[in-house]
N, C-alpha and C positions, 0 to 999 in steps of 0.2 A: 504567413508562413507558407512556403512552397510545399507541393505535394511530396516531392522526393525527400525533403527535409523531414516531413511528418513521418514518412515510412521508415526512414533511418532512425528517428527518435523512438518510434514504437519498437522496432527491432532491438535497439540498444536497451530499452527498458526490459524487454523480455529476457535478454541476456543478463542484465544487472540483477534481476531478482531470482536467478538461480535456474536449476535444471528443470526439465519438463515434469509437470504433474498432469496426469490424465484429467482432461476437462477443466484445467486451470485457465484463468483469464488474467490479464494484466491491465491496470489502469494507472494513470498519473494524475496527481492533483495536489491540492493544498489541504492540510489538516485544519478543520474549523472547530472541532470539539473532541475531547478525550473523556471517556467514561471509565472510572476506576473505583474500586472499593477500598484501596489503600494506596499509600505512596508507591509501593513496589508491585502492585497488581492492577494492570490495565485490562479491562474487560472488553472494551471496544472503542471505536472512534468514528467520527463523521468526516468525510472527505468531499471537497468540491472539486470535481474533475476539471480537466482543461476544457471540456465541452460544456461545463456549467451545470452538470448533474450533481445532485447532493446524494451521496451514498453512505449508508451506515454499515460498518464492518464489525464483526465479532472476532476477537482474537482466537485463533486456533492454536495448534501445536506448531509453533515456529521453531525451526531448528536453530541451534546456537552457531552452527557452522554454515558455510555456503554463502557468506556475504550478507546475510540477513541481519538487520539490527534488532535489538530487543524492543519490545513494545513500549517500555518506559521512555525510550528515546523520542517517542511521538511528541512529548511535551516540548522538546527543543524545536521540533518542526512547527508546532502550534505557535510558539513564541516568535520564531523567525520568519514564518511564512515561506520557508524553503520547500519546494515540492518533493513529494515522495512517489515511488512506484510501489504498487501493491499487487502481489500475485495472490489470487484468491479462487475459491471454488464456491459454487452456488449449491447449497443444501437446503432444500425446501424453500422457505422464504428468507433464509439467512445467507449473507455473504461472509464466508469464513476465510480469514487471512491465513495464507500459507507462508508468505515471505514479505518482508519490508525492506526497501532499499532507498538510498538517496537517489532522486531522479536525475537523469543527465540533463 
């Protein structure tokens, strides 16, 4: 992948996951596990980033608007291996999800 393509992809992901949140970060990858207490309540998930890192995320207060999909949709991405973009904030030792989007 060329450097210019990578830069464009990262900028596209940032736009895809919504408006700016102070201190928020964006990462792209494949969902490899979903943690939930019931069918309708996802508590977190594990993502393998494009760079090969394995990150565990905790579901935060994800707005229903702004192009973010609901956390229960993560199961579709787990089954299909379609990449997602995650906008998140670091709070202590936790990665808190702010928005979820289909990755470009």
